N, C-alpha and C positions, 0 to 999 in steps of 0.2 A: 399159721391159721389153718385149721382143718376144714373139711367140706361142710361140717355142721355149722361152723361159723358163717360160711358163705351163704348157707341156706337161710340163716337168720337175717342177714344183711340184704335188704331189698333196695339198697341205694344205687343210684346211677352216678358213680363217682366221675365218670368221664364227662358228664353234662354240666358239672359245676362251672359257673362263670367266675373266674378269678382275674378278670381284667381289672386293672387298677381302679378305673372309675366305678365299677360295680361294687368292689369291696369297700372303697372309700365311702360311697353313698350309704352302704349298709351300716358301717360303723358310725357314720355321722348321725344316722337316725336312732341307733340303739344307745347312743352315749348317755342320755338322761337316766336310763334305768339299768345301765350296765353293771354298776356296783351291786345294786339290790339283787339282780338276778344271779350274779356270780356267787354271792353269799347263800342265796336260797337254793340254787340248783346244785351247789357243791356241799351243802350242809356246813358251810364255813370252812371246809377243808382247803379252799384256795388260799386262805391266810397261812395255813401251815405249809403248803407247797411253796409259796413265795418266800417264807422264812428259810426253808431248807435250801432254796436256790441262793439266797443271800449268804448263807453260811458257806457256800462253795467259793465265794469270792474272798480268797485268803490273802489279803493285802494289808499294807499299812493304812492307817486311818485317813490320810489325806490323798490317797491314790486316785487318779482320774478314772472314772467308770462311766460307760455309756449303757443306758437302758434303752434298748431299741424296741420299736412297736410297743411303746410304753402304755398305751391306752389311757385310762384315767389316773395313772401314776402309782398304783398300789405296789408294784415291784420296786419302784424307786423309793417309796416311803420305807419299805423294809430295808433297803440298802442304806438309806439315810441314817438309820440307827447305828450303822457301823462307821459313820462320819467320813465316808468317801466324798470326793468332789464329783458330783453327779450331773450328767447331762441326760435328759430324758427326751426321746424323739418319737413322734408318731406322725403318720401322713394324714390323719383325720384332725381337722382344726377343732371341732367340738370336743374330741377326746383330749387334745393337747390343752384346750382351755380349761377343762375340768381338772386336769393334772396340775396346771398352773395354780388354780384356786386351792387345791389340796396342799400344794407346796408352800403357799403363802403364809401358813401358820407355823411353819417348821423352824423359823429362826434364820439367823444370818447365813448359815451354811447350807441353806435349803437347795434342793435340786433346781436346775433350770430346765423349763419345758420349751421345746422347739418343734416346729412342723418340718418334717423331713421324710423322704422316701427311703425305705430300707434298700432299694435297688440302686439308688444314686445318692449316696450320702454326701452332703456338702461339707466334708470334713477332710482334713489332711491325713496323710498316712502315719501310722505308727504313733498315735497319741494317747491311746487308752491302755491301761493295765488290764482291764477286763471289759467284756461286752456281755450283757445279759439280754435274753429275750424270753418272755413268758407268754405262751399261747399266741404267738404272733407269726412264726414262720410258716405255719400251716396255711396262712391266708395270703402269702405273697405270690405274685404272679410268676416269679422265677426263683425257686428255692436255691438253686446252685449259685446264681448271681448274688443273692442276698448273703450266702455263706462266704463268698469271695469278698464282698464288701466288709463283712464283719472281720475277716482276716486282715484286710488291708488297713483298717484303722487301729488294729491291735499292735502294740509294741512286741518285738521279739520276746517270746516267753509269756506273752499275755494270754489270758484265759477267756474262753467263751463258755457261758453257762446258759443252757436252753431248757425250758420247761415246755412240754407239749403233751396233749392228750394222746392216749393210746387205747388199743383194744386189749383187754386182759388176756394173758396167755393161758391161764388156768381155765379149763372148759367148765368146771363146776361154778365158777364165779362169772364167767363170761356170759352165759345165757341170761341169768337174771339181770346182770348189769346192762346188757344190750337191750333187754325189754324196757328197762327204765330209760335208757339213753335214747332209744329210737322211738319209743311210743309215748312215754310220759313227759319227758323233758320238753319236746317241741310244743306240746299242748300248754304247758305252763308258760313257756315263752310267748306263745300267741296271746295268752290272756293278759300278760303283764307288760309286754313291750310294744311300742308303737310300730316296730318292724319285727313282728313275730317270726317271719320267714327266716330271720337270721339264725334262729335256733334250729330250724330244719336244716339250714346250711351247715351248722355245727355238726349235726349227726351224720351228714353226708360226707363231710370233708375229712373226718377223723380216719375212717377205714382206708381212704386212698392216700394218706400221708405215710411216707416211709417211717418205719418204727424200729426201734432197738438196733439190731445189727445193720439194717438197711440204712438207717439214718447215720450211723457211725461211718458207713462206707461213703456216704455223700460228704460228710465232714472231711474225711481223709482225701477224697478226690478234690475238694476245694483247697487243700493244703494244710489242714490241721493235723497235728500228731497227738499222741497220748489221749486219743478220744475214748470215752467210756460212757456207760449209761447204767442207771439203776431204776427199778420200778418203785413207785410210790403208791400208797393206798391200793394195794392188790393189783397194780398194773394198769390202773385207769389213767395214770399220768407217768411219764418218763422224765427223768432228770439226766440231761446229757452234759458232758464237759469235754473240752478239747483245748489244746494250746497252739499258739503260733510258734513254729520252730525258732529256736535261738539263732 
């Protein structure tokens, strides 16, 4: 990021409260309008992003897959179309309840929604062929511990697939995007969500999250190999992958 980017960003990243209780309370409150705002604020691109993430899970149909920080279950629904055996976990009970309701209409092979903390998963080691996280790792209290937990529950050779927001690298696109992201998006969130401050948090948390090569380094430090990334939608989202070593 160049100095021009930093001059646009007026956020105080260091002041963000990422304590478990604060983040949990925030998502508990935004849960009822979460899907509506995701579609509106992304112009429905979130559907395409989640589909692309599911396409990275290159496994047989009945393989066990964990969708972590599942929110209202949209990523798990996209994965369900591939007929995996899915467990979806989130530490917000209202979010997990909404996911459960969404899964109820999917048939006998539907995902199972549980309440679980990404930092302390109540799961055995080496049981999943893949772990996915969509727009969740940016909110955890300890990123490195969550990556270690993801690695722990993966089988050797298992794959992690992570979607996360990013700041576009192209300066010509970056400026208009950041104007929308930091000025317009929070106002829409305040109008439509009972916890509008969550969308101010969104704009403040993205610049401080490790992106692209920096996130790959964190994955490798946690023990992943073959880690890689690619930009989606001009770099406003990154799709990361990595493997647990054989």
